[in-house]
mmCIF entry with sequence, helices, sheets and N, C-alpha, C, O atoms, coordinates in Angstrom:
data_MODEL
# 
_entry.id   MODEL 
# 
_entity.id                         1 
_entity.type                       polymer 
_entity.pdbx_number_of_molecules   1 
# 
_entity_poly.entity_id                      1 
_entity_poly.type                           'polypeptide(L)' 
_entity_poly.nstd_linkage                   no 
_entity_poly.nstd_monomer                   no 
_entity_poly.pdbx_seq_one_letter_code       MIVLAAFLLIVIPRMFGGSIGTLLLFQPDFAWAMVAAAALGLLWAVFRLSVAHGG 
_entity_poly.pdbx_seq_one_letter_code_can   MIVLAAFLLIVIPRMFGGSIGTLLLFQPDFAWAMVAAAALGLLWAVFRLSVAHGG 
_entity_poly.pdbx_strand_id                 A 
# 
loop_
_entity_poly_seq.entity_id 
_entity_poly_seq.num 
_entity_poly_seq.mon_id 
_entity_poly_seq.hetero 
1 1  MET n 
1 2  ILE n 
1 3  VAL n 
1 4  LEU n 
1 5  ALA n 
1 6  ALA n 
1 7  PHE n 
1 8  LEU n 
1 9  LEU n 
1 10 ILE n 
1 11 VAL n 
1 12 ILE n 
1 13 PRO n 
1 14 ARG n 
1 15 MET n 
1 16 PHE n 
1 17 GLY n 
1 18 GLY n 
1 19 SER n 
1 20 ILE n 
1 21 GLY n 
1 22 THR n 
1 23 LEU n 
1 24 LEU n 
1 25 LEU n 
1 26 PHE n 
1 27 GLN n 
1 28 PRO n 
1 29 ASP n 
1 30 PHE n 
1 31 ALA n 
1 32 TRP n 
1 33 ALA n 
1 34 MET n 
1 35 VAL n 
1 36 ALA n 
1 37 ALA n 
1 38 ALA n 
1 39 ALA n 
1 40 LEU n 
1 41 GLY n 
1 42 LEU n 
1 43 LEU n 
1 44 TRP n 
1 45 ALA n 
1 46 VAL n 
1 47 PHE n 
1 48 ARG n 
1 49 LEU n 
1 50 SER n 
1 51 VAL n 
1 52 ALA n 
1 53 HIS n 
1 54 GLY n 
1 55 GLY n 
# 
_struct_asym.id          A 
_struct_asym.entity_id   1 
# 
loop_
_struct_conf.conf_type_id 
_struct_conf.id 
_struct_conf.pdbx_PDB_helix_id 
_struct_conf.beg_label_comp_id 
_struct_conf.beg_label_asym_id 
_struct_conf.beg_label_seq_id 
_struct_conf.pdbx_beg_PDB_ins_code 
_struct_conf.end_label_comp_id 
_struct_conf.end_label_asym_id 
_struct_conf.end_label_seq_id 
_struct_conf.pdbx_end_PDB_ins_code 
_struct_conf.beg_auth_comp_id 
_struct_conf.beg_auth_asym_id 
_struct_conf.beg_auth_seq_id 
_struct_conf.end_auth_comp_id 
_struct_conf.end_auth_asym_id 
_struct_conf.end_auth_seq_id 
_struct_conf.pdbx_PDB_helix_class 
_struct_conf.details 
_struct_conf.pdbx_PDB_helix_length 
HELX_P HELX_P1 AA1 ILE A 2  ? ALA A 6  ? ILE A 2  ALA A 6  1 ? 5  
HELX_P HELX_P2 AA2 PHE A 7  ? VAL A 11 ? PHE A 7  VAL A 11 3 ? 5  
HELX_P HELX_P3 AA3 ILE A 12 ? MET A 15 ? ILE A 12 MET A 15 1 ? 4  
HELX_P HELX_P4 AA4 ILE A 20 ? PHE A 26 ? ILE A 20 PHE A 26 1 ? 7  
HELX_P HELX_P5 AA5 PRO A 28 ? GLY A 54 ? PRO A 28 GLY A 54 1 ? 27 
# 
_struct_conf_type.id          HELX_P 
_struct_conf_type.criteria    ? 
_struct_conf_type.reference   ? 
# 
loop_
_atom_site.group_PDB 
_atom_site.id 
_atom_site.type_symbol 
_atom_site.label_atom_id 
_atom_site.label_alt_id 
_atom_site.label_comp_id 
_atom_site.label_asym_id 
_atom_site.label_entity_id 
_atom_site.label_seq_id 
_atom_site.pdbx_PDB_ins_code 
_atom_site.Cartn_x 
_atom_site.Cartn_y 
_atom_site.Cartn_z 
_atom_site.occupancy 
_atom_site.B_iso_or_equiv 
_atom_site.pdbx_formal_charge 
_atom_site.auth_seq_id 
_atom_site.auth_comp_id 
_atom_site.auth_asym_id 
_atom_site.auth_atom_id 
_atom_site.pdbx_PDB_model_num 
ATOM 1   N N  . MET A 1 1  ? 0.817   -1.193  0.000   1.00 0.00 ? 1  MET A N  1 
ATOM 2   C CA . MET A 1 1  ? 0.000   0.000   0.000   1.00 0.00 ? 1  MET A CA 1 
ATOM 3   C C  . MET A 1 1  ? 0.862   1.259   0.000   1.00 0.00 ? 1  MET A C  1 
ATOM 4   O O  . MET A 1 1  ? 0.471   2.284   -0.558  1.00 0.00 ? 1  MET A O  1 
ATOM 5   N N  . ILE A 1 2  ? 2.026   1.182   0.621   1.00 0.00 ? 2  ILE A N  1 
ATOM 6   C CA . ILE A 1 2  ? 2.917   2.344   0.614   1.00 0.00 ? 2  ILE A CA 1 
ATOM 7   C C  . ILE A 1 2  ? 3.404   2.615   -0.805  1.00 0.00 ? 2  ILE A C  1 
ATOM 8   O O  . ILE A 1 2  ? 3.528   3.768   -1.218  1.00 0.00 ? 2  ILE A O  1 
ATOM 9   N N  . VAL A 1 3  ? 3.677   1.554   -1.542  1.00 0.00 ? 3  VAL A N  1 
ATOM 10  C CA . VAL A 1 3  ? 4.120   1.722   -2.931  1.00 0.00 ? 3  VAL A CA 1 
ATOM 11  C C  . VAL A 1 3  ? 2.997   2.322   -3.771  1.00 0.00 ? 3  VAL A C  1 
ATOM 12  O O  . VAL A 1 3  ? 3.247   3.183   -4.615  1.00 0.00 ? 3  VAL A O  1 
ATOM 13  N N  . LEU A 1 4  ? 1.775   1.879   -3.547  1.00 0.00 ? 4  LEU A N  1 
ATOM 14  C CA . LEU A 1 4  ? 0.634   2.441   -4.273  1.00 0.00 ? 4  LEU A CA 1 
ATOM 15  C C  . LEU A 1 4  ? 0.450   3.918   -3.941  1.00 0.00 ? 4  LEU A C  1 
ATOM 16  O O  . LEU A 1 4  ? 0.193   4.728   -4.831  1.00 0.00 ? 4  LEU A O  1 
ATOM 17  N N  . ALA A 1 5  ? 0.581   4.269   -2.667  1.00 0.00 ? 5  ALA A N  1 
ATOM 18  C CA . ALA A 1 5  ? 0.453   5.670   -2.262  1.00 0.00 ? 5  ALA A CA 1 
ATOM 19  C C  . ALA A 1 5  ? 1.547   6.518   -2.907  1.00 0.00 ? 5  ALA A C  1 
ATOM 20  O O  . ALA A 1 5  ? 1.279   7.614   -3.398  1.00 0.00 ? 5  ALA A O  1 
ATOM 21  N N  . ALA A 1 6  ? 2.773   6.010   -2.905  1.00 0.00 ? 6  ALA A N  1 
ATOM 22  C CA . ALA A 1 6  ? 3.874   6.745   -3.539  1.00 0.00 ? 6  ALA A CA 1 
ATOM 23  C C  . ALA A 1 6  ? 3.636   6.888   -5.040  1.00 0.00 ? 6  ALA A C  1 
ATOM 24  O O  . ALA A 1 6  ? 3.908   7.937   -5.624  1.00 0.00 ? 6  ALA A O  1 
ATOM 25  N N  . PHE A 1 7  ? 3.133   5.836   -5.650  1.00 0.00 ? 7  PHE A N  1 
ATOM 26  C CA . PHE A 1 7  ? 2.837   5.891   -7.084  1.00 0.00 ? 7  PHE A CA 1 
ATOM 27  C C  . PHE A 1 7  ? 1.792   6.960   -7.374  1.00 0.00 ? 7  PHE A C  1 
ATOM 28  O O  . PHE A 1 7  ? 1.929   7.726   -8.328  1.00 0.00 ? 7  PHE A O  1 
ATOM 29  N N  . LEU A 1 8  ? 0.751   7.009   -6.552  1.00 0.00 ? 8  LEU A N  1 
ATOM 30  C CA . LEU A 1 8  ? -0.317  7.988   -6.767  1.00 0.00 ? 8  LEU A CA 1 
ATOM 31  C C  . LEU A 1 8  ? 0.135   9.419   -6.518  1.00 0.00 ? 8  LEU A C  1 
ATOM 32  O O  . LEU A 1 8  ? -0.314  10.340  -7.200  1.00 0.00 ? 8  LEU A O  1 
ATOM 33  N N  . LEU A 1 9  ? 1.017   9.608   -5.552  1.00 0.00 ? 9  LEU A N  1 
ATOM 34  C CA . LEU A 1 9  ? 1.390   10.967  -5.171  1.00 0.00 ? 9  LEU A CA 1 
ATOM 35  C C  . LEU A 1 9  ? 2.674   11.471  -5.818  1.00 0.00 ? 9  LEU A C  1 
ATOM 36  O O  . LEU A 1 9  ? 2.941   12.672  -5.802  1.00 0.00 ? 9  LEU A O  1 
ATOM 37  N N  . ILE A 1 10 ? 3.474   10.568  -6.387  1.00 0.00 ? 10 ILE A N  1 
ATOM 38  C CA . ILE A 1 10 ? 4.749   10.989  -6.973  1.00 0.00 ? 10 ILE A CA 1 
ATOM 39  C C  . ILE A 1 10 ? 4.817   10.684  -8.468  1.00 0.00 ? 10 ILE A C  1 
ATOM 40  O O  . ILE A 1 10 ? 5.086   11.574  -9.275  1.00 0.00 ? 10 ILE A O  1 
ATOM 41  N N  . VAL A 1 11 ? 4.575   9.431   -8.832  1.00 0.00 ? 11 VAL A N  1 
ATOM 42  C CA . VAL A 1 11 ? 4.795   9.009   -10.224 1.00 0.00 ? 11 VAL A CA 1 
ATOM 43  C C  . VAL A 1 11 ? 3.743   9.582   -11.165 1.00 0.00 ? 11 VAL A C  1 
ATOM 44  O O  . VAL A 1 11 ? 4.092   10.146  -12.201 1.00 0.00 ? 11 VAL A O  1 
ATOM 45  N N  . ILE A 1 12 ? 2.481   9.450   -10.830 1.00 0.00 ? 12 ILE A N  1 
ATOM 46  C CA . ILE A 1 12 ? 1.427   9.933   -11.732 1.00 0.00 ? 12 ILE A CA 1 
ATOM 47  C C  . ILE A 1 12 ? 1.518   11.443  -11.958 1.00 0.00 ? 12 ILE A C  1 
ATOM 48  O O  . ILE A 1 12 ? 1.409   11.879  -13.105 1.00 0.00 ? 12 ILE A O  1 
ATOM 49  N N  . PRO A 1 13 ? 1.714   12.270  -10.907 1.00 0.00 ? 13 PRO A N  1 
ATOM 50  C CA . PRO A 1 13 ? 1.867   13.702  -11.188 1.00 0.00 ? 13 PRO A CA 1 
ATOM 51  C C  . PRO A 1 13 ? 3.058   14.004  -12.107 1.00 0.00 ? 13 PRO A C  1 
ATOM 52  O O  . PRO A 1 13 ? 2.982   14.915  -12.931 1.00 0.00 ? 13 PRO A O  1 
ATOM 53  N N  . ARG A 1 14 ? 4.149   13.254  -11.975 1.00 0.00 ? 14 ARG A N  1 
ATOM 54  C CA . ARG A 1 14 ? 5.292   13.469  -12.868 1.00 0.00 ? 14 ARG A CA 1 
ATOM 55  C C  . ARG A 1 14 ? 4.961   13.091  -14.304 1.00 0.00 ? 14 ARG A C  1 
ATOM 56  O O  . ARG A 1 14 ? 5.503   13.678  -15.241 1.00 0.00 ? 14 ARG A O  1 
ATOM 57  N N  . MET A 1 15 ? 4.079   12.118  -14.484 1.00 0.00 ? 15 MET A N  1 
ATOM 58  C CA . MET A 1 15 ? 3.656   11.750  -15.839 1.00 0.00 ? 15 MET A CA 1 
ATOM 59  C C  . MET A 1 15 ? 2.926   12.910  -16.507 1.00 0.00 ? 15 MET A C  1 
ATOM 60  O O  . MET A 1 15 ? 2.962   13.053  -17.729 1.00 0.00 ? 15 MET A O  1 
ATOM 61  N N  . PHE A 1 16 ? 2.267   13.734  -15.705 1.00 0.00 ? 16 PHE A N  1 
ATOM 62  C CA . PHE A 1 16 ? 1.576   14.908  -16.222 1.00 0.00 ? 16 PHE A CA 1 
ATOM 63  C C  . PHE A 1 16 ? 2.489   16.128  -16.296 1.00 0.00 ? 16 PHE A C  1 
ATOM 64  O O  . PHE A 1 16 ? 2.053   17.199  -16.717 1.00 0.00 ? 16 PHE A O  1 
ATOM 65  N N  . GLY A 1 17 ? 3.744   15.979  -15.893 1.00 0.00 ? 17 GLY A N  1 
ATOM 66  C CA . GLY A 1 17 ? 4.708   17.062  -16.007 1.00 0.00 ? 17 GLY A CA 1 
ATOM 67  C C  . GLY A 1 17 ? 4.698   18.047  -14.857 1.00 0.00 ? 17 GLY A C  1 
ATOM 68  O O  . GLY A 1 17 ? 5.038   19.215  -15.047 1.00 0.00 ? 17 GLY A O  1 
ATOM 69  N N  . GLY A 1 18 ? 4.315   17.606  -13.667 1.00 0.00 ? 18 GLY A N  1 
ATOM 70  C CA . GLY A 1 18 ? 4.282   18.519  -12.530 1.00 0.00 ? 18 GLY A CA 1 
ATOM 71  C C  . GLY A 1 18 ? 4.366   17.770  -11.227 1.00 0.00 ? 18 GLY A C  1 
ATOM 72  O O  . GLY A 1 18 ? 4.888   16.658  -11.160 1.00 0.00 ? 18 GLY A O  1 
ATOM 73  N N  . SER A 1 19 ? 3.848   18.390  -10.198 1.00 0.00 ? 19 SER A N  1 
ATOM 74  C CA . SER A 1 19 ? 3.817   17.780  -8.879  1.00 0.00 ? 19 SER A CA 1 
ATOM 75  C C  . SER A 1 19 ? 2.361   17.646  -8.449  1.00 0.00 ? 19 SER A C  1 
ATOM 76  O O  . SER A 1 19 ? 1.447   18.043  -9.171  1.00 0.00 ? 19 SER A O  1 
ATOM 77  N N  . ILE A 1 20 ? 2.161   17.081  -7.262  1.00 0.00 ? 20 ILE A N  1 
ATOM 78  C CA . ILE A 1 20 ? 0.800   16.969  -6.755  1.00 0.00 ? 20 ILE A CA 1 
ATOM 79  C C  . ILE A 1 20 ? 0.212   18.358  -6.494  1.00 0.00 ? 20 ILE A C  1 
ATOM 80  O O  . ILE A 1 20 ? -0.994  18.561  -6.640  1.00 0.00 ? 20 ILE A O  1 
ATOM 81  N N  . GLY A 1 21 ? 1.055   19.303  -6.112  1.00 0.00 ? 21 GLY A N  1 
ATOM 82  C CA . GLY A 1 21 ? 0.584   20.680  -5.917  1.00 0.00 ? 21 GLY A CA 1 
ATOM 83  C C  . GLY A 1 21 ? 0.084   21.311  -7.208  1.00 0.00 ? 21 GLY A C  1 
ATOM 84  O O  . GLY A 1 21 ? -0.920  22.023  -7.219  1.00 0.00 ? 21 GLY A O  1 
ATOM 85  N N  . THR A 1 22 ? 0.796   21.041  -8.289  1.00 0.00 ? 22 THR A N  1 
ATOM 86  C CA . THR A 1 22 ? 0.374   21.554  -9.596  1.00 0.00 ? 22 THR A CA 1 
ATOM 87  C C  . THR A 1 22 ? -0.950  20.944  -10.009 1.00 0.00 ? 22 THR A C  1 
ATOM 88  O O  . THR A 1 22 ? -1.839  21.634  -10.509 1.00 0.00 ? 22 THR A O  1 
ATOM 89  N N  . LEU A 1 23 ? -1.075  19.634  -9.794  1.00 0.00 ? 23 LEU A N  1 
ATOM 90  C CA . LEU A 1 23 ? -2.341  18.981  -10.136 1.00 0.00 ? 23 LEU A CA 1 
ATOM 91  C C  . LEU A 1 23 ? -3.483  19.490  -9.266  1.00 0.00 ? 23 LEU A C  1 
ATOM 92  O O  . LEU A 1 23 ? -4.607  19.644  -9.743  1.00 0.00 ? 23 LEU A O  1 
ATOM 93  N N  . LEU A 1 24 ? -3.199  19.751  -7.993  1.00 0.00 ? 24 LEU A N  1 
ATOM 94  C CA . LEU A 1 24 ? -4.244  20.301  -7.129  1.00 0.00 ? 24 LEU A CA 1 
ATOM 95  C C  . LEU A 1 24 ? -4.704  21.674  -7.610  1.00 0.00 ? 24 LEU A C  1 
ATOM 96  O O  . LEU A 1 24 ? -5.861  22.050  -7.423  1.00 0.00 ? 24 LEU A O  1 
ATOM 97  N N  . LEU A 1 25 ? -3.800  22.411  -8.223  1.00 0.00 ? 25 LEU A N  1 
ATOM 98  C CA . LEU A 1 25 ? -4.151  23.736  -8.718  1.00 0.00 ? 25 LEU A CA 1 
ATOM 99  C C  . LEU A 1 25 ? -4.957  23.668  -10.011 1.00 0.00 ? 25 LEU A C  1 
ATOM 100 O O  . LEU A 1 25 ? -5.956  24.371  -10.162 1.00 0.00 ? 25 LEU A O  1 
ATOM 101 N N  . PHE A 1 26 ? -4.521  22.817  -10.949 1.00 0.00 ? 26 PHE A N  1 
ATOM 102 C CA . PHE A 1 26 ? -5.133  22.816  -12.274 1.00 0.00 ? 26 PHE A CA 1 
ATOM 103 C C  . PHE A 1 26 ? -6.153  21.701  -12.508 1.00 0.00 ? 26 PHE A C  1 
ATOM 104 O O  . PHE A 1 26 ? -7.022  21.840  -13.369 1.00 0.00 ? 26 PHE A O  1 
ATOM 105 N N  . GLN A 1 27 ? -6.068  20.608  -11.765 1.00 0.00 ? 27 GLN A N  1 
ATOM 106 C CA . GLN A 1 27 ? -7.030  19.514  -11.873 1.00 0.00 ? 27 GLN A CA 1 
ATOM 107 C C  . GLN A 1 27 ? -7.402  19.041  -10.468 1.00 0.00 ? 27 GLN A C  1 
ATOM 108 O O  . GLN A 1 27 ? -7.053  17.930  -10.072 1.00 0.00 ? 27 GLN A O  1 
ATOM 109 N N  . PRO A 1 28 ? -8.101  19.873  -9.728  1.00 0.00 ? 28 PRO A N  1 
ATOM 110 C CA . PRO A 1 28 ? -8.320  19.557  -8.312  1.00 0.00 ? 28 PRO A CA 1 
ATOM 111 C C  . PRO A 1 28 ? -9.121  18.280  -8.072  1.00 0.00 ? 28 PRO A C  1 
ATOM 112 O O  . PRO A 1 28 ? -8.833  17.556  -7.120  1.00 0.00 ? 28 PRO A O  1 
ATOM 113 N N  . ASP A 1 29 ? -10.110 17.984  -8.901  1.00 0.00 ? 29 ASP A N  1 
ATOM 114 C CA . ASP A 1 29 ? -10.900 16.782  -8.664  1.00 0.00 ? 29 ASP A CA 1 
ATOM 115 C C  . ASP A 1 29 ? -10.063 15.522  -8.838  1.00 0.00 ? 29 ASP A C  1 
ATOM 116 O O  . ASP A 1 29 ? -10.155 14.597  -8.030  1.00 0.00 ? 29 ASP A O  1 
ATOM 117 N N  . PHE A 1 30 ? -9.261  15.482  -9.867  1.00 0.00 ? 30 PHE A N  1 
ATOM 118 C CA . PHE A 1 30 ? -8.381  14.339  -10.132 1.00 0.00 ? 30 PHE A CA 1 
ATOM 119 C C  . PHE A 1 30 ? -7.328  14.215  -9.038  1.00 0.00 ? 30 PHE A C  1 
ATOM 120 O O  . PHE A 1 30 ? -7.078  13.114  -8.548  1.00 0.00 ? 30 PHE A O  1 
ATOM 121 N N  . ALA A 1 31 ? -6.716  15.312  -8.653  1.00 0.00 ? 31 ALA A N  1 
ATOM 122 C CA . ALA A 1 31 ? -5.657  15.288  -7.653  1.00 0.00 ? 31 ALA A CA 1 
ATOM 123 C C  . ALA A 1 31 ? -6.198  14.907  -6.275  1.00 0.00 ? 31 ALA A C  1 
ATOM 124 O O  . ALA A 1 31 ? -5.568  14.125  -5.564  1.00 0.00 ? 31 ALA A O  1 
ATOM 125 N N  . TRP A 1 32 ? -7.349  15.444  -5.889  1.00 0.00 ? 32 TRP A N  1 
ATOM 126 C CA . TRP A 1 32 ? -7.914  15.092  -4.587  1.00 0.00 ? 32 TRP A CA 1 
ATOM 127 C C  . TRP A 1 32 ? -8.345  13.635  -4.561  1.00 0.00 ? 32 TRP A C  1 
ATOM 128 O O  . TRP A 1 32 ? -8.275  12.993  -3.513  1.00 0.00 ? 32 TRP A O  1 
ATOM 129 N N  . ALA A 1 33 ? -8.787  13.104  -5.685  1.00 0.00 ? 33 ALA A N  1 
ATOM 130 C CA . ALA A 1 33 ? -9.122  11.682  -5.748  1.00 0.00 ? 33 ALA A CA 1 
ATOM 131 C C  . ALA A 1 33 ? -7.872  10.831  -5.528  1.00 0.00 ? 33 ALA A C  1 
ATOM 132 O O  . ALA A 1 33 ? -7.935  9.808   -4.846  1.00 0.00 ? 33 ALA A O  1 
ATOM 133 N N  . MET A 1 34 ? -6.746  11.242  -6.094  1.00 0.00 ? 34 MET A N  1 
ATOM 134 C CA . MET A 1 34 ? -5.498  10.506  -5.882  1.00 0.00 ? 34 MET A CA 1 
ATOM 135 C C  . MET A 1 34 ? -5.041  10.610  -4.428  1.00 0.00 ? 34 MET A C  1 
ATOM 136 O O  . MET A 1 34 ? -4.602  9.617   -3.848  1.00 0.00 ? 34 MET A O  1 
ATOM 137 N N  . VAL A 1 35 ? -5.139  11.789  -3.839  1.00 0.00 ? 35 VAL A N  1 
ATOM 138 C CA . VAL A 1 35 ? -4.747  11.972  -2.440  1.00 0.00 ? 35 VAL A CA 1 
ATOM 139 C C  . VAL A 1 35 ? -5.652  11.125  -1.537  1.00 0.00 ? 35 VAL A C  1 
ATOM 140 O O  . VAL A 1 35 ? -5.171  10.476  -0.607  1.00 0.00 ? 35 VAL A O  1 
ATOM 141 N N  . ALA A 1 36 ? -6.943  11.132  -1.808  1.00 0.00 ? 36 ALA A N  1 
ATOM 142 C CA . ALA A 1 36 ? -7.876  10.339  -1.000  1.00 0.00 ? 36 ALA A CA 1 
ATOM 143 C C  . ALA A 1 36 ? -7.594  8.847   -1.148  1.00 0.00 ? 36 ALA A C  1 
ATOM 144 O O  . ALA A 1 36 ? -7.620  8.115   -0.159  1.00 0.00 ? 36 ALA A O  1 
ATOM 145 N N  . ALA A 1 37 ? -7.328  8.394   -2.352  1.00 0.00 ? 37 ALA A N  1 
ATOM 146 C CA . ALA A 1 37 ? -7.030  6.979   -2.569  1.00 0.00 ? 37 ALA A CA 1 
ATOM 147 C C  . ALA A 1 37 ? -5.749  6.574   -1.849  1.00 0.00 ? 37 ALA A C  1 
ATOM 148 O O  . ALA A 1 37 ? -5.683  5.493   -1.264  1.00 0.00 ? 37 ALA A O  1 
ATOM 149 N N  . ALA A 1 38 ? -4.747  7.421   -1.885  1.00 0.00 ? 38 ALA A N  1 
ATOM 150 C CA . ALA A 1 38 ? -3.495  7.117   -1.194  1.00 0.00 ? 38 ALA A CA 1 
ATOM 151 C C  . ALA A 1 38 ? -3.708  7.070   0.320   1.00 0.00 ? 38 ALA A C  1 
ATOM 152 O O  . ALA A 1 38 ? -3.217  6.158   0.985   1.00 0.00 ? 38 ALA A O  1 
ATOM 153 N N  . ALA A 1 39 ? -4.428  8.033   0.860   1.00 0.00 ? 39 ALA A N  1 
ATOM 154 C CA . ALA A 1 39 ? -4.668  8.072   2.305   1.00 0.00 ? 39 ALA A CA 1 
ATOM 155 C C  . ALA A 1 39 ? -5.535  6.897   2.755   1.00 0.00 ? 39 ALA A C  1 
ATOM 156 O O  . ALA A 1 39 ? -5.246  6.265   3.771   1.00 0.00 ? 39 ALA A O  1 
ATOM 157 N N  . LEU A 1 40 ? -6.591  6.607   2.004   1.00 0.00 ? 40 LEU A N  1 
ATOM 158 C CA . LEU A 1 40 ? -7.453  5.493   2.384   1.00 0.00 ? 40 LEU A CA 1 
ATOM 159 C C  . LEU A 1 40 ? -6.740  4.155   2.238   1.00 0.00 ? 40 LEU A C  1 
ATOM 160 O O  . LEU A 1 40 ? -6.996  3.232   3.012   1.00 0.00 ? 40 LEU A O  1 
ATOM 161 N N  . GLY A 1 41 ? -5.863  4.039   1.274   1.00 0.00 ? 41 GLY A N  1 
ATOM 162 C CA . GLY A 1 41 ? -5.083  2.812   1.126   1.00 0.00 ? 41 GLY A CA 1 
ATOM 163 C C  . GLY A 1 41 ? -4.184  2.576   2.320   1.00 0.00 ? 41 GLY A C  1 
ATOM 164 O O  . GLY A 1 41 ? -4.084  1.452   2.813   1.00 0.00 ? 41 GLY A O  1 
ATOM 165 N N  . LEU A 1 42 ? -3.533  3.620   2.787   1.00 0.00 ? 42 LEU A N  1 
ATOM 166 C CA . LEU A 1 42 ? -2.681  3.489   3.965   1.00 0.00 ? 42 LEU A CA 1 
ATOM 167 C C  . LEU A 1 42 ? -3.500  3.194   5.221   1.00 0.00 ? 42 LEU A C  1 
ATOM 168 O O  . LEU A 1 42 ? -3.105  2.367   6.043   1.00 0.00 ? 42 LEU A O  1 
ATOM 169 N N  . LEU A 1 43 ? -4.633  3.866   5.366   1.00 0.00 ? 43 LEU A N  1 
ATOM 170 C CA . LEU A 1 43 ? -5.495  3.597   6.517   1.00 0.00 ? 43 LEU A CA 1 
ATOM 171 C C  . LEU A 1 43 ? -6.035  2.165   6.485   1.00 0.00 ? 43 LEU A C  1 
ATOM 172 O O  . LEU A 1 43 ? -6.138  1.515   7.526   1.00 0.00 ? 43 LEU A O  1 
ATOM 173 N N  . TRP A 1 44 ? -6.376  1.681   5.304   1.00 0.00 ? 44 TRP A N  1 
ATOM 174 C CA . TRP A 1 44 ? -6.869  0.320   5.155   1.00 0.00 ? 44 TRP A CA 1 
ATOM 175 C C  . TRP A 1 44 ? -5.788  -0.688  5.540   1.00 0.00 ? 44 TRP A C  1 
ATOM 176 O O  . TRP A 1 44 ? -6.083  -1.700  6.176   1.00 0.00 ? 44 TRP A O  1 
ATOM 177 N N  . ALA A 1 45 ? -4.548  -0.420  5.162   1.00 0.00 ? 45 ALA A N  1 
ATOM 178 C CA . ALA A 1 45 ? -3.440  -1.313  5.516   1.00 0.00 ? 45 ALA A CA 1 
ATOM 179 C C  . ALA A 1 45 ? -3.241  -1.345  7.029   1.00 0.00 ? 45 ALA A C  1 
ATOM 180 O O  . ALA A 1 45 ? -3.031  -2.415  7.600   1.00 0.00 ? 45 ALA A O  1 
ATOM 181 N N  . VAL A 1 46 ? -3.304  -0.199  7.676   1.00 0.00 ? 46 VAL A N  1 
ATOM 182 C CA . VAL A 1 46 ? -3.160  -0.142  9.138   1.00 0.00 ? 46 VAL A CA 1 
ATOM 183 C C  . VAL A 1 46 ? -4.316  -0.886  9.803   1.00 0.00 ? 46 VAL A C  1 
ATOM 184 O O  . VAL A 1 46 ? -4.106  -1.625  10.765  1.00 0.00 ? 46 VAL A O  1 
ATOM 185 N N  . PHE A 1 47 ? -5.513  -0.700  9.306   1.00 0.00 ? 47 PHE A N  1 
ATOM 186 C CA . PHE A 1 47 ? -6.684  -1.391  9.852   1.00 0.00 ? 47 PHE A CA 1 
ATOM 187 C C  . PHE A 1 47 ? -6.542  -2.901  9.713   1.00 0.00 ? 47 PHE A C  1 
ATOM 188 O O  . PHE A 1 47 ? -6.807  -3.640  10.662  1.00 0.00 ? 47 PHE A O  1 
ATOM 189 N N  . ARG A 1 48 ? -6.131  -3.359  8.551   1.00 0.00 ? 48 ARG A N  1 
ATOM 190 C CA . ARG A 1 48 ? -5.975  -4.795  8.334   1.00 0.00 ? 48 ARG A CA 1 
ATOM 191 C C  . ARG A 1 48 ? -4.907  -5.381  9.235   1.00 0.00 ? 48 ARG A C  1 
ATOM 192 O O  . ARG A 1 48 ? -5.075  -6.474  9.777   1.00 0.00 ? 48 ARG A O  1 
ATOM 193 N N  . LEU A 1 49 ? -3.793  -4.647  9.400   1.00 0.00 ? 49 LEU A N  1 
ATOM 194 C CA . LEU A 1 49 ? -2.749  -5.125  10.298  1.00 0.00 ? 49 LEU A CA 1 
ATOM 195 C C  . LEU A 1 49 ? -3.232  -5.194  11.738  1.00 0.00 ? 49 LEU A C  1 
ATOM 196 O O  . LEU A 1 49 ? -2.917  -6.145  12.454  1.00 0.00 ? 49 LEU A O  1 
ATOM 197 N N  . SER A 1 50 ? -3.993  -4.197  12.167  1.00 0.00 ? 50 SER A N  1 
ATOM 198 C CA . SER A 1 50 ? -4.482  -4.203  13.543  1.00 0.00 ? 50 SER A CA 1 
ATOM 199 C C  . SER A 1 50 ? -5.491  -5.335  13.767  1.00 0.00 ? 50 SER A C  1 
ATOM 200 O O  . SER A 1 50 ? -5.507  -5.933  14.843  1.00 0.00 ? 50 SER A O  1 
ATOM 201 N N  . VAL A 1 51 ? -6.319  -5.634  12.790  1.00 0.00 ? 51 VAL A N  1 
ATOM 202 C CA . VAL A 1 51 ? -7.263  -6.740  12.913  1.00 0.00 ? 51 VAL A CA 1 
ATOM 203 C C  . VAL A 1 51 ? -6.514  -8.071  12.924  1.00 0.00 ? 51 VAL A C  1 
ATOM 204 O O  . VAL A 1 51 ? -6.836  -8.961  13.712  1.00 0.00 ? 51 VAL A O  1 
ATOM 205 N N  . ALA A 1 52 ? -5.529  -8.205  12.062  1.00 0.00 ? 52 ALA A N  1 
ATOM 206 C CA . ALA A 1 52 ? -4.783  -9.457  11.981  1.00 0.00 ? 52 ALA A CA 1 
ATOM 207 C C  . ALA A 1 52 ? -3.978  -9.728  13.241  1.00 0.00 ? 52 ALA A C  1 
ATOM 208 O O  . ALA A 1 52 ? -3.880  -10.880 13.664  1.00 0.00 ? 52 ALA A O  1 
ATOM 209 N N  . HIS A 1 53 ? -3.410  -8.723  13.841  1.00 0.00 ? 53 HIS A N  1 
ATOM 210 C CA . HIS A 1 53 ? -2.581  -8.914  15.018  1.00 0.00 ? 53 HIS A CA 1 
ATOM 211 C C  . HIS A 1 53 ? -3.365  -8.763  16.321  1.00 0.00 ? 53 HIS A C  1 
ATOM 212 O O  . HIS A 1 53 ? -2.881  -9.133  17.390  1.00 0.00 ? 53 HIS A O  1 
ATOM 213 N N  . GLY A 1 54 ? -4.551  -8.229  16.227  1.00 0.00 ? 54 GLY A N  1 
ATOM 214 C CA . GLY A 1 54 ? -5.331  -7.997  17.441  1.00 0.00 ? 54 GLY A CA 1 
ATOM 215 C C  . GLY A 1 54 ? -6.207  -9.179  17.847  1.00 0.00 ? 54 GLY A C  1 
ATOM 216 O O  . GLY A 1 54 ? -6.674  -9.242  18.984  1.00 0.00 ? 54 GLY A O  1 
ATOM 217 N N  . GLY A 1 55 ? -6.426  -10.084 16.953  1.00 0.00 ? 55 GLY A N  1 
ATOM 218 C CA . GLY A 1 55 ? -7.314  -11.154 17.385  1.00 0.00 ? 55 GLY A CA 1 
ATOM 219 C C  . GLY A 1 55 ? -7.433  -12.205 16.434  1.00 0.00 ? 55 GLY A C  1 
ATOM 220 O O  . GLY A 1 55 ? -8.154  -13.174 16.672  1.00 0.00 ? 55 GLY A O  1 
# 
């Protein structure tokens, strides 16, 4: 999930020729969707780990 988050926040914006800040400025819906997907992916990984190790 960390690799997916890095891909969403670093690699894809570079494919468009900018950074996540640039995408947030010029394509806010697309950029916020990527930020949300990265954050939810990391939260989901933490949740799964806590469930797996908690019981």
